C-alpha distance (Angstrom), angle and dihedral (degrees) to the residues before:
residue distance angle dihedral
M1 . . .
A2 3.79 . .
G3 3.79 126.3 .
I4 3.81 118.3 -146.2
A5 3.81 119.7 -168.2
V6 3.81 119.3 -158.3
Y7 3.77 100.7 -158.3
S8 3.77 142.7 167.2
V9 3.78 132.3 155.2
K10 3.81 88.0 -144.9
G11 3.79 121.7 76.6
G12 3.79 125.1 -138.5
V13 3.80 95.7 40.9
G14 3.81 97.8 117.3
K15 3.80 94.0 -99.7
T16 3.81 98.8 143.4
T17 3.80 94.0 41.6
L18 3.80 89.2 51.8
A19 3.82 92.7 47.6
V20 3.81 91.9 51.2
N21 3.78 93.4 47.9
L22 3.80 93.3 47.2
A23 3.80 91.0 49.6
W24 3.80 89.4 50.9
A25 3.82 89.9 49.3
A26 3.81 91.8 50.2
A27 3.79 91.4 53.3
S28 3.80 100.7 35.0
I29 3.81 103.4 33.6
S30 3.81 103.2 29.2
R31 3.82 92.4 30.1
R32 3.78 90.3 -135.5
R33 3.76 122.1 152.5
T34 3.81 99.3 -108.4
L35 3.79 137.3 -168.9
L36 3.79 121.6 -164.1
W37 3.80 106.6 -155.8
D38 3.79 111.4 -161.4
L39 3.81 109.9 -153.7
D40 3.80 95.9 167.1
A41 3.81 113.2 98.7
A42 3.81 91.0 -138.1
N43 3.85 88.8 72.8
G44 3.80 89.6 -141.2
S45 3.80 93.4 155.4
G46 3.77 91.2 55.2
F47 3.79 90.9 49.0
L48 3.81 93.4 50.4
L49 3.80 90.7 50.2
G50 3.80 94.4 43.6
V51 3.82 92.7 -116.8
D52 3.81 124.8 130.7
P53 3.84 124.5 -158.2
R54 3.77 120.4 -106.7
K55 3.80 107.1 -95.5
K56 3.80 94.4 -149.9
R57 3.80 94.4 62.7
S58 3.80 128.6 45.6
A59 3.79 120.0 -133.2
D60 3.80 92.8 -122.3
S61 3.81 91.8 59.7
I62 3.80 89.5 82.9
F63 3.82 88.0 77.4
A64 3.79 94.3 58.6
E65 3.80 116.3 106.4
G66 3.80 111.1 -95.1
S67 3.80 94.2 13.4
D68 3.80 119.7 152.8
P69 3.83 111.4 -134.2
A70 3.80 90.5 -163.4
K71 3.79 88.9 72.8
L72 3.80 90.0 62.0
I73 3.81 101.3 36.7
R74 3.81 116.9 98.1
E75 3.78 129.3 -160.1
T76 3.80 117.3 -124.2
A77 3.78 129.9 -148.3
Y78 3.81 89.2 -98.2
P79 3.82 121.5 83.2
G80 3.79 113.1 -114.0
L81 3.81 94.3 13.9
D82 3.82 121.7 106.8
L83 3.78 130.2 173.7
L84 3.78 132.5 -140.7
P85 3.82 97.6 -160.9
A86 3.78 129.2 -150.5
D87 3.78 131.6 -132.0
E88 3.80 139.0 174.3
S89 3.82 92.0 -69.6
I90 3.81 88.4 74.8
R91 3.81 89.2 71.0
T92 3.81 90.9 72.9
L93 3.81 96.6 35.5
D94 3.79 91.9 102.9
R95 3.80 90.3 61.6
T96 3.81 90.7 44.2
L97 3.80 91.7 55.0
D98 3.79 91.0 46.6
R99 3.79 89.8 51.9
L100 3.80 92.3 49.3
G101 3.80 89.0 52.7
K102 3.80 92.4 -149.9
K103 3.79 110.5 131.0
K104 3.80 94.3 -166.6
R105 3.79 100.4 39.1
L106 3.80 92.4 118.9
A107 3.80 90.8 47.5
R108 3.81 90.0 52.6
V109 3.81 91.1 51.7
T110 3.81 88.8 48.4
E111 3.79 91.0 52.5
G112 3.80 89.0 55.3
L113 3.80 91.3 50.2
A114 3.81 89.8 51.0
K115 3.80 88.4 76.5
E116 3.81 88.4 71.5
Y117 3.81 104.4 27.4
E118 3.80 137.3 55.3
R119 3.80 94.9 -165.5
I120 3.80 128.8 31.1
I121 3.80 116.8 -170.7
F122 3.81 115.8 -161.2
D123 3.81 116.1 -152.0
C124 3.79 96.0 -157.0
P125 3.80 128.9 -154.3
P126 3.84 115.9 -113.8
V127 3.80 93.8 -110.1
L128 3.80 142.5 105.1
N129 3.80 106.5 -134.4
E130 3.80 144.0 102.0
L131 3.80 91.6 -63.6
S132 3.81 93.1 55.2
A133 3.81 90.1 45.8
Q134 3.81 91.2 52.8
I135 3.82 92.1 48.2
I136 3.80 90.1 53.4
R137 3.81 90.9 50.5
A138 3.81 89.0 53.8
A139 3.81 96.7 45.4
D140 3.79 130.2 92.3
L141 3.81 92.4 -165.6
V142 3.81 134.5 19.3
I143 3.80 117.0 -150.9
V144 3.81 115.3 -161.7
P145 3.83 116.8 -163.9
L146 3.80 111.1 -149.3
P147 3.81 124.6 -173.5
P148 3.81 105.4 -156.6
S149 3.81 105.4 -92.4
P150 3.81 139.0 109.8
L151 3.82 89.6 -108.7
S152 3.80 90.3 56.9
A153 3.80 90.1 52.4
R154 3.80 88.7 54.7
A155 3.81 89.6 48.1
L156 3.81 90.1 54.1
E157 3.80 89.9 51.9
A158 3.81 90.3 51.9
V159 3.81 92.9 48.9
T160 3.80 91.8 46.1
E161 3.80 90.9 52.5
E162 3.80 91.2 47.3
V163 3.80 93.0 49.7
R164 3.80 94.0 46.8
S165 3.78 90.3 51.1
A166 3.81 86.9 68.0
G167 3.82 88.1 75.7
K168 3.79 137.4 -117.9
G169 3.79 93.7 -36.7
H170 3.78 94.4 56.2
P171 3.84 117.8 139.7
P172 3.80 120.7 -102.9
I173 3.81 119.8 -101.3
L174 3.80 123.9 -126.9
P175 3.84 113.1 -166.3
V176 3.81 114.7 -154.0
L177 3.79 124.6 -165.6
S178 3.79 104.4 -132.2
M179 3.81 131.3 -167.6
L180 3.80 88.3 14.8
D181 3.82 116.0 -177.3
L182 3.80 111.2 -178.4
R183 3.80 91.0 -166.0
R184 3.81 87.0 75.0
S185 3.80 117.4 79.9
L186 3.81 94.1 -140.0
H187 3.80 91.4 51.8
K188 3.80 92.2 46.0
A189 3.79 90.7 51.0
A190 3.81 91.1 49.5
R191 3.79 90.2 51.7
E192 3.79 92.3 49.3
A193 3.81 90.8 48.6
N194 3.82 92.4 50.7
P195 3.81 107.0 30.4
D196 3.82 93.6 156.4
W197 3.79 96.1 55.8
P198 3.80 116.3 100.4
A199 3.80 112.5 -113.5
I200 3.79 135.9 -153.8
P201 3.80 113.7 -158.6
L202 3.78 127.2 -130.2
A203 3.80 97.8 -108.6
S204 3.78 140.0 158.3
A205 3.82 89.1 -124.9
V206 3.81 89.7 63.0
E207 3.81 91.8 46.6
Q208 3.80 89.6 51.1
C209 3.80 90.4 59.8
A210 3.80 88.9 79.9
V211 3.80 92.6 44.7
E212 3.81 96.3 48.0
R213 3.84 94.0 30.4
R214 3.79 91.4 -133.2
P215 3.84 134.5 113.6
V216 3.77 115.3 -99.4
G217 3.81 91.5 -115.2
A218 3.80 89.7 60.9
L219 3.79 95.1 37.5
A220 3.81 101.4 44.6
P221 3.82 108.8 4.1
R222 3.83 94.4 172.8
S223 3.79 95.9 48.9
A224 3.79 124.6 112.7
A225 3.80 88.5 -116.5
A226 3.81 92.4 55.6
R227 3.80 90.3 49.4
A228 3.80 89.7 50.0
V229 3.81 91.5 52.4
T230 3.80 89.9 49.4
G231 3.79 90.3 50.5
L232 3.78 91.8 48.8
W233 3.78 92.4 49.3
T234 3.81 90.0 50.5
A235 3.82 88.5 53.1
V236 3.80 90.1 49.5
E237 3.80 93.3 51.8
R238 3.80 91.0 48.2
K239 3.80 91.6 50.1
L240 3.80 90.9 49.7
A241 3.79 91.1 48.2
R242 3.80 90.7 54.4
G243 3.79 89.2 51.5
């Protein structure tokens, strides 16, 4: 099993859309049994996949001793792809983890989920706190979506510092240029400065994901955006294979 965190401390960077599309790619392209774990209280991943959380159980209950994750996990419309949805309880999860005093509680839960899944994608909240620290400890790779802007560069610095604080065994970071529009001079300059970074274009097909509540690979499989997601997922698998 490999855990992949899609993380940024800045909102509005396409984080959730990227997490959903990568999870779809893992299940549909690599044919890996995949879990998308939404850890953002907005439940954006669930919305994009057309899946609502179970009202009888709160998302934070998975961290209780003896909890059964299967009671929270939902199937999606896509073979091999399941969702662990978020809800409002995630907003106080940071305090819950602090109270438990277990720095690797999320990693332990992830290890249990590894019995059923080959890839776990974490849709992370845009915060720097105990929850983000625990996600990083559980991840094998951290993907950072970055729309070309000075604020995004600062966000990458913050994420890099957070990841490195996890110690020598911290996961590698893969920056991804998101919402890239090469008609704009700032975007073109960012692409020229980072030619080796994967890039996801600003495209109507990506915007339609939220309207149709489907991943771009299912919605517009021949689009440039779908090809970009496929290319990014290929880069992710190669990076994981190299360890």
